[in-house]
C-alpha positions as CSV (number, residue, x, y, z in Angstrom):
1,X,0.0,0.0,0.0
2,X,2.8,2.4,0.8
3,X,4.5,1.8,-2.6
4,X,1.2,2.6,-4.3
5,X,0.8,5.9,-2.4
6,X,4.4,6.8,-3.2
7,X,3.8,6.2,-6.9
8,X,0.7,8.3,-6.9
9,X,2.3,11.2,-5.0
10,X,5.3,11.0,-7.3
11,X,3.0,11.2,-10.3
12,X,1.3,14.4,-9.0
13,X,4.6,16.0,-8.1
14,X,5.9,15.3,-11.6
15,X,2.6,16.7,-13.1
16,X,3.1,19.9,-11.0
17,X,6.7,20.3,-12.1
18,X,5.7,20.0,-15.7
19,X,2.9,22.5,-15.2
20,X,5.4,25.0,-13.7
21,X,7.8,24.5,-16.6
22,X,5.0,25.2,-19.1
23,X,4.1,28.4,-17.3
24,X,7.7,29.4,-17.2
25,X,8.3,28.9,-20.9
26,X,5.2,30.9,-21.9
27,X,6.1,33.6,-19.4
28,X,9.6,33.9,-21.0
29,X,8.1,34.1,-24.5
30,X,5.5,36.7,-23.5
31,X,8.2,38.9,-21.9
32,X,9.8,39.0,-25.4
33,X,6.4,39.5,-27.1
34,X,6.5,36.1,-28.8
35,X,3.5,33.9,-29.1
36,X,3.2,31.2,-26.4
37,X,3.6,27.4,-27.1
38,X,1.2,25.9,-24.6
39,X,-2.1,27.7,-25.0
40,X,-5.4,26.1,-26.0
41,X,-7.6,29.1,-26.9
42,X,-6.8,32.2,-28.8
43,X,-9.1,35.3,-29.2
44,X,-8.6,38.2,-31.5
45,X,-10.1,41.6,-30.7
46,X,-11.1,43.9,-33.5
47,X,-9.2,46.9,-32.2
48,X,-6.2,46.7,-34.4
49,X,-4.7,43.4,-33.5
50,X,-5.0,42.6,-29.8
51,X,-4.5,38.8,-29.2
52,X,-5.6,36.9,-26.0
53,X,-4.0,33.5,-25.3
54,X,-5.4,31.2,-22.6
55,X,-3.4,28.4,-21.0
56,X,-3.7,26.2,-18.0
57,X,-4.3,28.8,-15.2
58,X,-2.8,31.8,-17.0
59,X,-3.7,34.3,-19.7
60,X,-1.4,36.3,-22.0
61,X,-2.7,39.4,-23.8
62,X,-0.8,41.2,-26.5
63,X,-2.3,44.6,-26.8
64,X,-2.1,46.4,-30.1
65,X,-4.8,49.0,-30.1
66,X,-4.0,51.0,-33.1
67,X,-7.6,52.1,-33.8
68,X,-7.5,54.6,-30.9
69,X,-5.1,57.5,-30.6
70,X,-3.8,56.5,-27.2
71,X,-4.2,52.8,-27.5
72,X,-2.3,50.2,-25.5
73,X,0.7,48.4,-27.1
74,X,2.0,46.3,-24.2
75,X,1.9,42.7,-23.1
76,X,0.1,41.4,-20.0
77,X,0.7,38.0,-18.3
78,X,-1.9,37.0,-15.7
79,X,-1.5,34.0,-13.5
80,X,-4.4,33.4,-11.2
81,X,-4.6,36.8,-9.4
82,X,-1.0,37.9,-10.2
83,X,-0.4,40.2,-13.1
84,X,2.8,41.4,-14.9
85,X,2.8,44.0,-17.6
86,X,5.8,44.2,-20.0
87,X,7.0,47.2,-22.0
88,X,5.2,48.6,-25.0
89,X,6.2,48.1,-28.6
90,X,8.8,50.6,-29.9
Protein backbone atom coordinates (compact mmCIF):
# COMPACT_ATOMS: atom_id res chain seq x y z
CA UNK A 1 0.00 0.00 0.00
CA UNK A 2 2.84 2.43 0.81
CA UNK A 3 4.46 1.77 -2.56
CA UNK A 4 1.15 2.55 -4.30
CA UNK A 5 0.78 5.87 -2.43
CA UNK A 6 4.39 6.76 -3.18
CA UNK A 7 3.81 6.22 -6.91
CA UNK A 8 0.65 8.33 -6.89
CA UNK A 9 2.32 11.18 -4.99
CA UNK A 10 5.34 11.02 -7.29
CA UNK A 11 3.02 11.22 -10.29
CA UNK A 12 1.30 14.36 -8.97
CA UNK A 13 4.60 16.00 -8.08
CA UNK A 14 5.87 15.30 -11.59
CA UNK A 15 2.65 16.72 -13.06
CA UNK A 16 3.07 19.88 -10.95
CA UNK A 17 6.69 20.33 -12.07
CA UNK A 18 5.69 19.96 -15.74
CA UNK A 19 2.90 22.54 -15.24
CA UNK A 20 5.35 25.02 -13.70
CA UNK A 21 7.76 24.47 -16.61
CA UNK A 22 4.97 25.15 -19.12
CA UNK A 23 4.05 28.40 -17.35
CA UNK A 24 7.71 29.45 -17.18
CA UNK A 25 8.30 28.88 -20.88
CA UNK A 26 5.22 30.85 -21.89
CA UNK A 27 6.10 33.64 -19.41
CA UNK A 28 9.57 33.91 -20.95
CA UNK A 29 8.13 34.05 -24.46
CA UNK A 30 5.52 36.65 -23.45
CA UNK A 31 8.21 38.87 -21.93
CA UNK A 32 9.83 38.99 -25.38
CA UNK A 33 6.45 39.47 -27.14
CA UNK A 34 6.54 36.06 -28.80
CA UNK A 35 3.47 33.87 -29.11
CA UNK A 36 3.22 31.17 -26.42
CA UNK A 37 3.58 27.45 -27.13
CA UNK A 38 1.20 25.93 -24.58
CA UNK A 39 -2.13 27.70 -25.01
CA UNK A 40 -5.41 26.10 -25.95
CA UNK A 41 -7.55 29.09 -26.85
CA UNK A 42 -6.79 32.25 -28.81
CA UNK A 43 -9.07 35.25 -29.20
CA UNK A 44 -8.64 38.18 -31.54
CA UNK A 45 -10.10 41.59 -30.67
CA UNK A 46 -11.14 43.93 -33.46
CA UNK A 47 -9.22 46.95 -32.17
CA UNK A 48 -6.22 46.71 -34.44
CA UNK A 49 -4.67 43.41 -33.51
CA UNK A 50 -5.00 42.57 -29.81
CA UNK A 51 -4.54 38.83 -29.17
CA UNK A 52 -5.57 36.94 -26.03
CA UNK A 53 -4.00 33.53 -25.33
CA UNK A 54 -5.35 31.25 -22.58
CA UNK A 55 -3.37 28.44 -20.99
CA UNK A 56 -3.71 26.19 -17.96
CA UNK A 57 -4.29 28.78 -15.23
CA UNK A 58 -2.84 31.80 -17.02
CA UNK A 59 -3.70 34.33 -19.71
CA UNK A 60 -1.39 36.28 -22.01
CA UNK A 61 -2.67 39.41 -23.75
CA UNK A 62 -0.75 41.16 -26.52
CA UNK A 63 -2.34 44.59 -26.79
CA UNK A 64 -2.09 46.36 -30.15
CA UNK A 65 -4.85 48.96 -30.06
CA UNK A 66 -4.02 51.03 -33.12
CA UNK A 67 -7.61 52.10 -33.79
CA UNK A 68 -7.55 54.60 -30.90
CA UNK A 69 -5.09 57.51 -30.65
CA UNK A 70 -3.79 56.54 -27.20
CA UNK A 71 -4.25 52.77 -27.45
CA UNK A 72 -2.26 50.20 -25.51
CA UNK A 73 0.67 48.38 -27.09
CA UNK A 74 1.97 46.35 -24.16
CA UNK A 75 1.89 42.71 -23.08
CA UNK A 76 0.14 41.39 -19.96
CA UNK A 77 0.72 38.03 -18.28
CA UNK A 78 -1.94 36.99 -15.74
CA UNK A 79 -1.47 33.98 -13.48
CA UNK A 80 -4.44 33.38 -11.16
CA UNK A 81 -4.58 36.80 -9.37
CA UNK A 82 -1.01 37.93 -10.16
CA UNK A 83 -0.41 40.20 -13.14
CA UNK A 84 2.77 41.40 -14.85
CA UNK A 85 2.83 44.00 -17.62
CA UNK A 86 5.75 44.23 -20.02
CA UNK A 87 6.98 47.24 -21.99
CA UNK A 88 5.24 48.64 -25.02
CA UNK A 89 6.24 48.10 -28.63
CA UNK A 90 8.77 50.59 -29.89
